[in-house]
mmCIF file of the N, C-alpha and C atoms, coordinates in Angstrom:
data_MODEL
# 
_entry.id   MODEL 
# 
loop_
_atom_site.group_PDB 
_atom_site.id 
_atom_site.type_symbol 
_atom_site.label_atom_id 
_atom_site.label_alt_id 
_atom_site.label_comp_id 
_atom_site.label_asym_id 
_atom_site.label_entity_id 
_atom_site.label_seq_id 
_atom_site.pdbx_PDB_ins_code 
_atom_site.Cartn_x 
_atom_site.Cartn_y 
_atom_site.Cartn_z 
_atom_site.occupancy 
_atom_site.B_iso_or_equiv 
_atom_site.pdbx_formal_charge 
_atom_site.auth_seq_id 
_atom_site.auth_comp_id 
_atom_site.auth_asym_id 
_atom_site.auth_atom_id 
_atom_site.pdbx_PDB_model_num 
ATOM 1   N N  . MET A 1 1  ? 38.292  -43.027 7.859  1.00 0.00 ? 1  MET A N  1 
ATOM 2   C CA . MET A 1 1  ? 38.205  -41.843 8.815  1.00 0.00 ? 1  MET A CA 1 
ATOM 3   C C  . MET A 1 1  ? 38.268  -40.706 7.970  1.00 0.00 ? 1  MET A C  1 
ATOM 4   N N  . LEU A 1 2  ? 39.056  -40.452 7.090  1.00 0.00 ? 2  LEU A N  1 
ATOM 5   C CA . LEU A 1 2  ? 39.316  -39.302 6.297  1.00 0.00 ? 2  LEU A CA 1 
ATOM 6   C C  . LEU A 1 2  ? 38.138  -39.050 5.424  1.00 0.00 ? 2  LEU A C  1 
ATOM 7   N N  . ASP A 1 3  ? 37.587  -40.305 4.859  1.00 0.00 ? 3  ASP A N  1 
ATOM 8   C CA . ASP A 1 3  ? 36.335  -40.115 3.990  1.00 0.00 ? 3  ASP A CA 1 
ATOM 9   C C  . ASP A 1 3  ? 35.162  -39.576 4.858  1.00 0.00 ? 3  ASP A C  1 
ATOM 10  N N  . GLU A 1 4  ? 35.109  -39.920 6.082  1.00 0.00 ? 4  GLU A N  1 
ATOM 11  C CA . GLU A 1 4  ? 33.908  -39.510 6.747  1.00 0.00 ? 4  GLU A CA 1 
ATOM 12  C C  . GLU A 1 4  ? 34.153  -37.974 7.117  1.00 0.00 ? 4  GLU A C  1 
ATOM 13  N N  . LYS A 1 5  ? 35.211  -37.583 7.398  1.00 0.00 ? 5  LYS A N  1 
ATOM 14  C CA . LYS A 1 5  ? 35.496  -36.155 7.733  1.00 0.00 ? 5  LYS A CA 1 
ATOM 15  C C  . LYS A 1 5  ? 35.135  -35.344 6.503  1.00 0.00 ? 5  LYS A C  1 
ATOM 16  N N  . ASN A 1 6  ? 35.624  -35.830 5.162  1.00 0.00 ? 6  ASN A N  1 
ATOM 17  C CA . ASN A 1 6  ? 35.227  -35.105 3.958  1.00 0.00 ? 6  ASN A CA 1 
ATOM 18  C C  . ASN A 1 6  ? 33.739  -35.248 3.632  1.00 0.00 ? 6  ASN A C  1 
ATOM 19  N N  . LEU A 1 7  ? 33.197  -36.230 3.998  1.00 0.00 ? 7  LEU A N  1 
ATOM 20  C CA . LEU A 1 7  ? 31.703  -36.247 3.904  1.00 0.00 ? 7  LEU A CA 1 
ATOM 21  C C  . LEU A 1 7  ? 30.911  -35.210 4.846  1.00 0.00 ? 7  LEU A C  1 
ATOM 22  N N  . GLN A 1 8  ? 31.488  -35.240 6.028  1.00 0.00 ? 8  GLN A N  1 
ATOM 23  C CA . GLN A 1 8  ? 30.926  -34.362 6.901  1.00 0.00 ? 8  GLN A CA 1 
ATOM 24  C C  . GLN A 1 8  ? 31.095  -32.735 6.569  1.00 0.00 ? 8  GLN A C  1 
ATOM 25  N N  . ILE A 1 9  ? 32.335  -32.581 6.006  1.00 0.00 ? 9  ILE A N  1 
ATOM 26  C CA . ILE A 1 9  ? 32.567  -31.312 5.461  1.00 0.00 ? 9  ILE A CA 1 
ATOM 27  C C  . ILE A 1 9  ? 31.747  -30.839 4.407  1.00 0.00 ? 9  ILE A C  1 
ATOM 28  N N  . GLY A 1 10 ? 31.526  -31.924 3.393  1.00 0.00 ? 10 GLY A N  1 
ATOM 29  C CA . GLY A 1 10 ? 30.809  -31.619 2.295  1.00 0.00 ? 10 GLY A CA 1 
ATOM 30  C C  . GLY A 1 10 ? 29.366  -31.316 2.685  1.00 0.00 ? 10 GLY A C  1 
ATOM 31  N N  . LEU A 1 11 ? 28.755  -32.122 3.858  1.00 0.00 ? 11 LEU A N  1 
ATOM 32  C CA . LEU A 1 11 ? 27.333  -31.865 4.370  1.00 0.00 ? 11 LEU A CA 1 
ATOM 33  C C  . LEU A 1 11 ? 27.315  -30.634 4.966  1.00 0.00 ? 11 LEU A C  1 
ATOM 34  N N  . TYR A 1 12 ? 28.344  -30.088 5.711  1.00 0.00 ? 12 TYR A N  1 
ATOM 35  C CA . TYR A 1 12 ? 28.312  -28.817 6.300  1.00 0.00 ? 12 TYR A CA 1 
ATOM 36  C C  . TYR A 1 12 ? 28.298  -27.644 5.272  1.00 0.00 ? 12 TYR A C  1 
ATOM 37  N N  . LYS A 1 13 ? 29.071  -27.812 4.164  1.00 0.00 ? 13 LYS A N  1 
ATOM 38  C CA . LYS A 1 13 ? 28.998  -26.885 3.144  1.00 0.00 ? 13 LYS A CA 1 
ATOM 39  C C  . LYS A 1 13 ? 27.610  -26.654 2.509  1.00 0.00 ? 13 LYS A C  1 
ATOM 40  N N  . GLN A 1 14 ? 27.104  -27.930 2.258  1.00 0.00 ? 14 GLN A N  1 
ATOM 41  C CA . GLN A 1 14 ? 25.785  -28.056 1.681  1.00 0.00 ? 14 GLN A CA 1 
ATOM 42  C C  . GLN A 1 14 ? 24.521  -27.442 2.591  1.00 0.00 ? 14 GLN A C  1 
ATOM 43  N N  . LYS A 1 15 ? 24.770  -27.686 3.898  1.00 0.00 ? 15 LYS A N  1 
ATOM 44  C CA . LYS A 1 15 ? 23.890  -27.139 4.766  1.00 0.00 ? 15 LYS A CA 1 
ATOM 45  C C  . LYS A 1 15 ? 24.018  -25.546 4.802  1.00 0.00 ? 15 LYS A C  1 
ATOM 46  N N  . ASP A 1 16 ? 25.334  -25.056 4.844  1.00 0.00 ? 16 ASP A N  1 
ATOM 47  C CA . ASP A 1 16 ? 25.750  -23.668 4.859  1.00 0.00 ? 16 ASP A CA 1 
ATOM 48  C C  . ASP A 1 16 ? 25.071  -23.001 3.607  1.00 0.00 ? 16 ASP A C  1 
ATOM 49  N N  . SER A 1 17 ? 25.222  -23.634 2.547  1.00 0.00 ? 17 SER A N  1 
ATOM 50  C CA . SER A 1 17 ? 24.664  -23.122 1.112  1.00 0.00 ? 17 SER A CA 1 
ATOM 51  C C  . SER A 1 17 ? 23.232  -23.079 1.106  1.00 0.00 ? 17 SER A C  1 
ATOM 52  N N  . LEU A 1 18 ? 22.590  -24.052 1.765  1.00 0.00 ? 18 LEU A N  1 
ATOM 53  C CA . LEU A 1 18 ? 21.081  -23.935 1.863  1.00 0.00 ? 18 LEU A CA 1 
ATOM 54  C C  . LEU A 1 18 ? 20.598  -22.917 2.773  1.00 0.00 ? 18 LEU A C  1 
ATOM 55  N N  . LYS A 1 19 ? 21.294  -22.654 3.796  1.00 0.00 ? 19 LYS A N  1 
ATOM 56  C CA . LYS A 1 19 ? 21.013  -21.572 4.770  1.00 0.00 ? 19 LYS A CA 1 
ATOM 57  C C  . LYS A 1 19 ? 21.108  -20.171 4.107  1.00 0.00 ? 19 LYS A C  1 
ATOM 58  N N  . ASP A 1 20 ? 22.222  -20.006 3.344  1.00 0.00 ? 20 ASP A N  1 
ATOM 59  C CA . ASP A 1 20 ? 22.517  -18.820 2.590  1.00 0.00 ? 20 ASP A CA 1 
ATOM 60  C C  . ASP A 1 20 ? 21.431  -18.657 1.549  1.00 0.00 ? 20 ASP A C  1 
ATOM 61  N N  . GLU A 1 21 ? 20.868  -19.640 0.946  1.00 0.00 ? 21 GLU A N  1 
ATOM 62  C CA . GLU A 1 21 ? 19.855  -19.506 0.033  1.00 0.00 ? 21 GLU A CA 1 
ATOM 63  C C  . GLU A 1 21 ? 18.573  -19.091 0.583  1.00 0.00 ? 21 GLU A C  1 
ATOM 64  N N  . LYS A 1 22 ? 18.208  -19.707 1.741  1.00 0.00 ? 22 LYS A N  1 
ATOM 65  C CA . LYS A 1 22 ? 17.135  -19.334 2.565  1.00 0.00 ? 22 LYS A CA 1 
ATOM 66  C C  . LYS A 1 22 ? 17.182  -17.958 3.059  1.00 0.00 ? 22 LYS A C  1 
ATOM 67  N N  . ILE A 1 23 ? 18.271  -17.480 3.409  1.00 0.00 ? 23 ILE A N  1 
ATOM 68  C CA . ILE A 1 23 ? 18.431  -16.005 3.805  1.00 0.00 ? 23 ILE A CA 1 
ATOM 69  C C  . ILE A 1 23 ? 18.114  -15.093 2.690  1.00 0.00 ? 23 ILE A C  1 
ATOM 70  N N  . THR A 1 24 ? 18.707  -15.380 1.498  1.00 0.00 ? 24 THR A N  1 
ATOM 71  C CA . THR A 1 24 ? 18.481  -14.638 0.271  1.00 0.00 ? 24 THR A CA 1 
ATOM 72  C C  . THR A 1 24 ? 17.103  -14.666 0.004  1.00 0.00 ? 24 THR A C  1 
ATOM 73  N N  . ASN A 1 25 ? 16.310  -15.865 0.052  1.00 0.00 ? 25 ASN A N  1 
ATOM 74  C CA . ASN A 1 25 ? 14.909  -15.836 -0.263 1.00 0.00 ? 25 ASN A CA 1 
ATOM 75  C C  . ASN A 1 25 ? 14.000  -14.990 0.768  1.00 0.00 ? 25 ASN A C  1 
ATOM 76  N N  . LEU A 1 26 ? 14.324  -15.107 2.001  1.00 0.00 ? 26 LEU A N  1 
ATOM 77  C CA . LEU A 1 26 ? 13.701  -14.208 3.086  1.00 0.00 ? 26 LEU A CA 1 
ATOM 78  C C  . LEU A 1 26 ? 14.070  -12.758 2.724  1.00 0.00 ? 26 LEU A C  1 
ATOM 79  N N  . ASN A 1 27 ? 15.214  -12.440 2.400  1.00 0.00 ? 27 ASN A N  1 
ATOM 80  C CA . ASN A 1 27 ? 15.417  -10.967 2.045  1.00 0.00 ? 27 ASN A CA 1 
ATOM 81  C C  . ASN A 1 27 ? 14.535  -10.520 0.859  1.00 0.00 ? 27 ASN A C  1 
ATOM 82  N N  . VAL A 1 28 ? 14.379  -11.474 -0.149 1.00 0.00 ? 28 VAL A N  1 
ATOM 83  C CA . VAL A 1 28 ? 13.601  -11.077 -1.273 1.00 0.00 ? 28 VAL A CA 1 
ATOM 84  C C  . VAL A 1 28 ? 12.138  -10.853 -0.918 1.00 0.00 ? 28 VAL A C  1 
ATOM 85  N N  . ILE A 1 29 ? 11.595  -11.734 0.097  1.00 0.00 ? 29 ILE A N  1 
ATOM 86  C CA . ILE A 1 29 ? 10.273  -11.587 0.555  1.00 0.00 ? 29 ILE A CA 1 
ATOM 87  C C  . ILE A 1 29 ? 10.154  -10.242 1.202  1.00 0.00 ? 29 ILE A C  1 
ATOM 88  N N  . ILE A 1 30 ? 11.068  -10.044 2.080  1.00 0.00 ? 30 ILE A N  1 
ATOM 89  C CA . ILE A 1 30 ? 11.073  -8.662  2.770  1.00 0.00 ? 30 ILE A CA 1 
ATOM 90  C C  . ILE A 1 30 ? 11.182  -7.443  1.907  1.00 0.00 ? 30 ILE A C  1 
ATOM 91  N N  . ASP A 1 31 ? 11.890  -7.521  0.924  1.00 0.00 ? 31 ASP A N  1 
ATOM 92  C CA . ASP A 1 31 ? 11.718  -6.393  -0.140 1.00 0.00 ? 31 ASP A CA 1 
ATOM 93  C C  . ASP A 1 31 ? 10.565  -6.322  -0.814 1.00 0.00 ? 31 ASP A C  1 
ATOM 94  N N  . LYS A 1 32 ? 9.855   -7.521  -1.248 1.00 0.00 ? 32 LYS A N  1 
ATOM 95  C CA . LYS A 1 32 ? 8.494   -7.563  -1.841 1.00 0.00 ? 32 LYS A CA 1 
ATOM 96  C C  . LYS A 1 32 ? 7.586   -6.962  -0.888 1.00 0.00 ? 32 LYS A C  1 
ATOM 97  N N  . LYS A 1 33 ? 7.474   -7.331  0.358  1.00 0.00 ? 33 LYS A N  1 
ATOM 98  C CA . LYS A 1 33 ? 6.573   -6.817  1.384  1.00 0.00 ? 33 LYS A CA 1 
ATOM 99  C C  . LYS A 1 33 ? 6.781   -5.291  1.550  1.00 0.00 ? 33 LYS A C  1 
ATOM 100 N N  . ASP A 1 34 ? 7.948   -4.934  1.596  1.00 0.00 ? 34 ASP A N  1 
ATOM 101 C CA . ASP A 1 34 ? 8.218   -3.388  1.707  1.00 0.00 ? 34 ASP A CA 1 
ATOM 102 C C  . ASP A 1 34 ? 7.604   -2.573  0.544  1.00 0.00 ? 34 ASP A C  1 
ATOM 103 N N  . GLN A 1 35 ? 7.684   -3.196  -0.673 1.00 0.00 ? 35 GLN A N  1 
ATOM 104 C CA . GLN A 1 35 ? 7.172   -2.420  -1.928 1.00 0.00 ? 35 GLN A CA 1 
ATOM 105 C C  . GLN A 1 35 ? 5.782   -2.521  -1.885 1.00 0.00 ? 35 GLN A C  1 
ATOM 106 N N  . GLN A 1 36 ? 5.032   -3.565  -1.307 1.00 0.00 ? 36 GLN A N  1 
ATOM 107 C CA . GLN A 1 36 ? 3.666   -3.706  -1.162 1.00 0.00 ? 36 GLN A CA 1 
ATOM 108 C C  . GLN A 1 36 ? 3.237   -2.718  -0.080 1.00 0.00 ? 36 GLN A C  1 
ATOM 109 N N  . PHE A 1 37 ? 3.868   -2.551  0.967  1.00 0.00 ? 37 PHE A N  1 
ATOM 110 C CA . PHE A 1 37 ? 3.477   -1.567  1.876  1.00 0.00 ? 37 PHE A CA 1 
ATOM 111 C C  . PHE A 1 37 ? 3.569   -0.088  1.379  1.00 0.00 ? 37 PHE A C  1 
ATOM 112 N N  . THR A 1 38 ? 4.633   0.223   0.740  1.00 0.00 ? 38 THR A N  1 
ATOM 113 C CA . THR A 1 38 ? 4.728   1.370   0.096  1.00 0.00 ? 38 THR A CA 1 
ATOM 114 C C  . THR A 1 38 ? 3.655   1.731   -0.924 1.00 0.00 ? 38 THR A C  1 
ATOM 115 N N  . LEU A 1 39 ? 3.259   0.766   -1.652 1.00 0.00 ? 39 LEU A N  1 
ATOM 116 C CA . LEU A 1 39 ? 2.169   0.987   -2.585 1.00 0.00 ? 39 LEU A CA 1 
ATOM 117 C C  . LEU A 1 39 ? 0.829   1.251   -2.003 1.00 0.00 ? 39 LEU A C  1 
ATOM 118 N N  . GLU A 1 40 ? 0.586   0.372   -0.973 1.00 0.00 ? 40 GLU A N  1 
ATOM 119 C CA . GLU A 1 40 ? -0.643  0.576   -0.167 1.00 0.00 ? 40 GLU A CA 1 
ATOM 120 C C  . GLU A 1 40 ? -0.775  2.066   0.451  1.00 0.00 ? 40 GLU A C  1 
ATOM 121 N N  . ARG A 1 41 ? 0.396   2.389   0.967  1.00 0.00 ? 41 ARG A N  1 
ATOM 122 C CA . ARG A 1 41 ? 0.481   3.656   1.636  1.00 0.00 ? 41 ARG A CA 1 
ATOM 123 C C  . ARG A 1 41 ? 0.049   4.759   0.461  1.00 0.00 ? 41 ARG A C  1 
ATOM 124 N N  . GLU A 1 42 ? 0.640   4.610   -0.628 1.00 0.00 ? 42 GLU A N  1 
ATOM 125 C CA . GLU A 1 42 ? 0.381   5.562   -1.716 1.00 0.00 ? 42 GLU A CA 1 
ATOM 126 C C  . GLU A 1 42 ? -1.112  5.553   -2.139 1.00 0.00 ? 42 GLU A C  1 
ATOM 127 N N  . LYS A 1 43 ? -1.480  4.315   -2.419 1.00 0.00 ? 43 LYS A N  1 
ATOM 128 C CA . LYS A 1 43 ? -3.058  4.162   -2.601 1.00 0.00 ? 43 LYS A CA 1 
ATOM 129 C C  . LYS A 1 43 ? -3.794  4.953   -1.508 1.00 0.00 ? 43 LYS A C  1 
ATOM 130 N N  . SER A 1 44 ? -3.546  4.634   -0.374 1.00 0.00 ? 44 SER A N  1 
ATOM 131 C CA . SER A 1 44 ? -4.341  5.190   0.841  1.00 0.00 ? 44 SER A CA 1 
ATOM 132 C C  . SER A 1 44 ? -4.289  6.660   0.686  1.00 0.00 ? 44 SER A C  1 
ATOM 133 N N  . ASN A 1 45 ? -3.164  7.375   0.494  1.00 0.00 ? 45 ASN A N  1 
ATOM 134 C CA . ASN A 1 45 ? -3.068  8.756   0.358  1.00 0.00 ? 45 ASN A CA 1 
ATOM 135 C C  . ASN A 1 45 ? -3.808  9.243   -0.708 1.00 0.00 ? 45 ASN A C  1 
ATOM 136 N N  . SER A 1 46 ? -3.810  8.578   -1.859 1.00 0.00 ? 46 SER A N  1 
ATOM 137 C CA . SER A 1 46 ? -4.478  8.911   -3.080 1.00 0.00 ? 46 SER A CA 1 
ATOM 138 C C  . SER A 1 46 ? -6.024  8.950   -2.913 1.00 0.00 ? 46 SER A C  1 
ATOM 139 N N  . LEU A 1 47 ? -6.460  7.824   -2.173 1.00 0.00 ? 47 LEU A N  1 
ATOM 140 C CA . LEU A 1 47 ? -7.953  7.897   -1.731 1.00 0.00 ? 47 LEU A CA 1 
ATOM 141 C C  . LEU A 1 47 ? -8.355  9.004   -0.945 1.00 0.00 ? 47 LEU A C  1 
ATOM 142 N N  . LEU A 1 48 ? -7.533  9.320   0.031  1.00 0.00 ? 48 LEU A N  1 
ATOM 143 C CA . LEU A 1 48 ? -7.795  10.330  0.965  1.00 0.00 ? 48 LEU A CA 1 
ATOM 144 C C  . LEU A 1 48 ? -7.921  11.570  0.230  1.00 0.00 ? 48 LEU A C  1 
ATOM 145 N N  . LYS A 1 49 ? -6.972  12.003  -0.648 1.00 0.00 ? 49 LYS A N  1 
ATOM 146 C CA . LYS A 1 49 ? -7.047  13.158  -1.486 1.00 0.00 ? 49 LYS A CA 1 
ATOM 147 C C  . LYS A 1 49 ? -8.369  13.241  -2.269 1.00 0.00 ? 49 LYS A C  1 
ATOM 148 N N  . GLU A 1 50 ? -8.645  12.096  -2.824 1.00 0.00 ? 50 GLU A N  1 
ATOM 149 C CA . GLU A 1 50 ? -9.966  12.015  -3.785 1.00 0.00 ? 50 GLU A CA 1 
ATOM 150 C C  . GLU A 1 50 ? -11.219 12.246  -2.864 1.00 0.00 ? 50 GLU A C  1 
ATOM 151 N N  . LEU A 1 51 ? -11.184 11.520  -1.565 1.00 0.00 ? 51 LEU A N  1 
ATOM 152 C CA . LEU A 1 51 ? -12.105 11.841  -0.634 1.00 0.00 ? 51 LEU A CA 1 
ATOM 153 C C  . LEU A 1 51 ? -12.343 13.251  -0.256 1.00 0.00 ? 51 LEU A C  1 
ATOM 154 N N  . LYS A 1 52 ? -11.408 13.940  -0.013 1.00 0.00 ? 52 LYS A N  1 
ATOM 155 C CA . LYS A 1 52 ? -11.443 15.384  0.366  1.00 0.00 ? 52 LYS A CA 1 
ATOM 156 C C  . LYS A 1 52 ? -11.937 16.212  -0.852 1.00 0.00 ? 52 LYS A C  1 
ATOM 157 N N  . VAL A 1 53 ? -11.650 15.895  -2.008 1.00 0.00 ? 53 VAL A N  1 
ATOM 158 C CA . VAL A 1 53 ? -12.069 16.595  -3.141 1.00 0.00 ? 53 VAL A CA 1 
ATOM 159 C C  . VAL A 1 53 ? -13.458 16.354  -3.288 1.00 0.00 ? 53 VAL A C  1 
ATOM 160 N N  . GLN A 1 54 ? -13.979 15.056  -3.118 1.00 0.00 ? 54 GLN A N  1 
ATOM 161 C CA . GLN A 1 54 ? -15.444 14.862  -3.267 1.00 0.00 ? 54 GLN A CA 1 
ATOM 162 C C  . GLN A 1 54 ? -16.289 15.466  -2.190 1.00 0.00 ? 54 GLN A C  1 
ATOM 163 N N  . LYS A 1 55 ? -15.766 15.538  -0.985 1.00 0.00 ? 55 LYS A N  1 
ATOM 164 C CA . LYS A 1 55 ? -16.414 16.216  0.213  1.00 0.00 ? 55 LYS A CA 1 
ATOM 165 C C  . LYS A 1 55 ? -16.619 17.619  -0.184 1.00 0.00 ? 55 LYS A C  1 
ATOM 166 N N  . PHE A 1 56 ? -15.548 18.296  -0.715 1.00 0.00 ? 56 PHE A N  1 
ATOM 167 C CA . PHE A 1 56 ? -15.699 19.756  -1.214 1.00 0.00 ? 56 PHE A CA 1 
ATOM 168 C C  . PHE A 1 56 ? -16.752 19.886  -2.264 1.00 0.00 ? 56 PHE A C  1 
ATOM 169 N N  . LYS A 1 57 ? -16.643 19.031  -3.250 1.00 0.00 ? 57 LYS A N  1 
ATOM 170 C CA . LYS A 1 57 ? -17.652 18.994  -4.264 1.00 0.00 ? 57 LYS A CA 1 
ATOM 171 C C  . LYS A 1 57 ? -19.079 18.953  -3.817 1.00 0.00 ? 57 LYS A C  1 
ATOM 172 N N  . THR A 1 58 ? -19.299 18.072  -2.826 1.00 0.00 ? 58 THR A N  1 
ATOM 173 C CA . THR A 1 58 ? -20.564 17.882  -2.276 1.00 0.00 ? 58 THR A CA 1 
ATOM 174 C C  . THR A 1 58 ? -20.946 18.971  -1.345 1.00 0.00 ? 58 THR A C  1 
ATOM 175 N N  . ALA A 1 59 ? -20.073 19.696  -0.605 1.00 0.00 ? 59 ALA A N  1 
ATOM 176 C CA . ALA A 1 59 ? -20.323 20.934  0.127  1.00 0.00 ? 59 ALA A CA 1 
ATOM 177 C C  . ALA A 1 59 ? -20.681 22.023  -0.854 1.00 0.00 ? 59 ALA A C  1 
ATOM 178 N N  . VAL A 1 60 ? -20.005 22.141  -1.994 1.00 0.00 ? 60 VAL A N  1 
ATOM 179 C CA . VAL A 1 60 ? -20.431 23.147  -2.954 1.00 0.00 ? 60 VAL A CA 1 
ATOM 180 C C  . VAL A 1 60 ? -21.696 23.009  -3.561 1.00 0.00 ? 60 VAL A C  1 
ATOM 181 N N  . TYR A 1 61 ? -22.100 21.847  -3.886 1.00 0.00 ? 61 TYR A N  1 
ATOM 182 C CA . TYR A 1 61 ? -23.258 21.411  -4.406 1.00 0.00 ? 61 TYR A CA 1 
ATOM 183 C C  . TYR A 1 61 ? -24.385 21.717  -3.604 1.00 0.00 ? 61 TYR A C  1 
ATOM 184 N N  . LYS A 1 62 ? -24.280 21.368  -2.141 1.00 0.00 ? 62 LYS A N  1 
ATOM 185 C CA . LYS A 1 62 ? -25.218 21.621  -1.241 1.00 0.00 ? 62 LYS A CA 1 
ATOM 186 C C  . LYS A 1 62 ? -25.459 23.213  -1.052 1.00 0.00 ? 62 LYS A C  1 
ATOM 187 N N  . ALA A 1 63 ? -24.457 23.914  -1.002 1.00 0.00 ? 63 ALA A N  1 
ATOM 188 C CA . ALA A 1 63 ? -24.392 25.308  -0.915 1.00 0.00 ? 63 ALA A CA 1 
ATOM 189 C C  . ALA A 1 63 ? -25.261 25.932  -2.085 1.00 0.00 ? 63 ALA A C  1 
ATOM 190 N N  . GLY A 1 64 ? -24.906 25.492  -3.222 1.00 0.00 ? 64 GLY A N  1 
ATOM 191 C CA . GLY A 1 64 ? -25.466 25.928  -4.564 1.00 0.00 ? 64 GLY A CA 1 
ATOM 192 C C  . GLY A 1 64 ? -27.089 25.663  -4.519 1.00 0.00 ? 64 GLY A C  1 
ATOM 193 N N  . SER A 1 65 ? -27.089 24.413  -4.065 1.00 0.00 ? 65 SER A N  1 
ATOM 194 C CA . SER A 1 65 ? -28.520 24.076  -4.208 1.00 0.00 ? 65 SER A CA 1 
ATOM 195 C C  . SER A 1 65 ? -29.478 24.982  -3.091 1.00 0.00 ? 65 SER A C  1 
ATOM 196 N N  . GLY A 1 66 ? -28.841 25.289  -2.064 1.00 0.00 ? 66 GLY A N  1 
ATOM 197 C CA . GLY A 1 66 ? -29.654 26.147  -1.053 1.00 0.00 ? 66 GLY A CA 1 
ATOM 198 C C  . GLY A 1 66 ? -29.704 27.487  -1.560 1.00 0.00 ? 66 GLY A C  1 
ATOM 199 N N  . ILE A 1 67 ? -28.782 28.062  -2.241 1.00 0.00 ? 67 ILE A N  1 
ATOM 200 C CA . ILE A 1 67 ? -28.788 29.471  -2.702 1.00 0.00 ? 67 ILE A CA 1 
ATOM 201 C C  . ILE A 1 67 ? -29.920 29.431  -3.878 1.00 0.00 ? 67 ILE A C  1 
ATOM 202 N N  . ALA A 1 68 ? -29.819 28.460  -4.785 1.00 0.00 ? 68 ALA A N  1 
ATOM 203 C CA . ALA A 1 68 ? -30.760 28.379  -5.847 1.00 0.00 ? 68 ALA A CA 1 
ATOM 204 C C  . ALA A 1 68 ? -32.190 28.343  -5.394 1.00 0.00 ? 68 ALA A C  1 
ATOM 205 N N  . LEU A 1 69 ? -32.499 27.466  -4.375 1.00 0.00 ? 69 LEU A N  1 
ATOM 206 C CA . LEU A 1 69 ? -33.608 27.475  -3.598 1.00 0.00 ? 69 LEU A CA 1 
ATOM 207 C C  . LEU A 1 69 ? -34.302 28.808  -3.180 1.00 0.00 ? 69 LEU A C  1 
ATOM 208 N N  . ILE A 1 70 ? -33.407 29.466  -2.406 1.00 0.00 ? 70 ILE A N  1 
ATOM 209 C CA . ILE A 1 70 ? -33.584 30.799  -1.854 1.00 0.00 ? 70 ILE A CA 1 
ATOM 210 C C  . ILE A 1 70 ? -33.933 31.763  -3.080 1.00 0.00 ? 70 ILE A C  1 
ATOM 211 N N  . MET A 1 71 ? -33.253 31.712  -4.083 1.00 0.00 ? 71 MET A N  1 
ATOM 212 C CA . MET A 1 71 ? -33.433 32.727  -5.176 1.00 0.00 ? 71 MET A CA 1 
ATOM 213 C C  . MET A 1 71 ? -34.718 32.292  -5.924 1.00 0.00 ? 71 MET A C  1 
ATOM 214 N N  . THR A 1 72 ? -35.006 31.038  -6.083 1.00 0.00 ? 72 THR A N  1 
ATOM 215 C CA . THR A 1 72 ? -36.331 30.690  -6.753 1.00 0.00 ? 72 THR A CA 1 
ATOM 216 C C  . THR A 1 72 ? -37.429 31.129  -5.777 1.00 0.00 ? 72 THR A C  1 
ATOM 217 N N  . VAL A 1 73 ? -37.479 31.096  -4.623 1.00 0.00 ? 73 VAL A N  1 
ATOM 218 C CA . VAL A 1 73 ? -38.535 31.600  -3.669 1.00 0.00 ? 73 VAL A CA 1 
ATOM 219 C C  . VAL A 1 73 ? -38.589 33.084  -3.858 1.00 0.00 ? 73 VAL A C  1 
ATOM 220 N N  . LEU A 1 74 ? -37.434 33.758  -3.791 1.00 0.00 ? 74 LEU A N  1 
ATOM 221 C CA . LEU A 1 74 ? -37.401 35.338  -3.840 1.00 0.00 ? 74 LEU A CA 1 
ATOM 222 C C  . LEU A 1 74 ? -37.984 35.607  -5.135 1.00 0.00 ? 74 LEU A C  1 
ATOM 223 N N  . PHE A 1 75 ? -37.766 34.972  -6.289 1.00 0.00 ? 75 PHE A N  1 
ATOM 224 C CA . PHE A 1 75 ? -38.273 35.342  -7.604 1.00 0.00 ? 75 PHE A CA 1 
ATOM 225 C C  . PHE A 1 75 ? -39.791 35.096  -7.624 1.00 0.00 ? 75 PHE A C  1 
ATOM 226 N N  . LEU A 1 76 ? -40.246 33.936  -6.922 1.00 0.00 ? 76 LEU A N  1 
ATOM 227 C CA . LEU A 1 76 ? -41.654 33.543  -7.000 1.00 0.00 ? 76 LEU A CA 1 
ATOM 228 C C  . LEU A 1 76 ? -42.379 34.677  -6.040 1.00 0.00 ? 76 LEU A C  1 
ATOM 229 N N  . VAL A 1 77 ? -41.830 35.183  -5.045 1.00 0.00 ? 77 VAL A N  1 
ATOM 230 C CA . VAL A 1 77 ? -42.473 35.952  -4.070 1.00 0.00 ? 77 VAL A CA 1 
ATOM 231 C C  . VAL A 1 77 ? -42.806 37.403  -4.743 1.00 0.00 ? 77 VAL A C  1 
ATOM 232 N N  . LYS A 1 78 ? -41.836 37.785  -5.778 1.00 0.00 ? 78 LYS A N  1 
ATOM 233 C CA . LYS A 1 78 ? -41.949 39.137  -6.245 1.00 0.00 ? 78 LYS A CA 1 
ATOM 234 C C  . LYS A 1 78 ? -43.208 39.233  -7.211 1.00 0.00 ? 78 LYS A C  1 
# 
């Protein structure tokens, strides 16, 4: 009877230990996912900034091309 109780206690301790290990592993996974989410957010913000810069450059290029065309026409008319 005492051996059975000791065996049960040992099994409960083993089960408890496995649950603690599982909780630790899940916490590690959550931390990794949080890091990935933060990294993705940073990448997204970086890409948005680059897109804004590229849109500005495109707008300047279009405006410059239009001005150059007008100047060329004016010089040719003279």
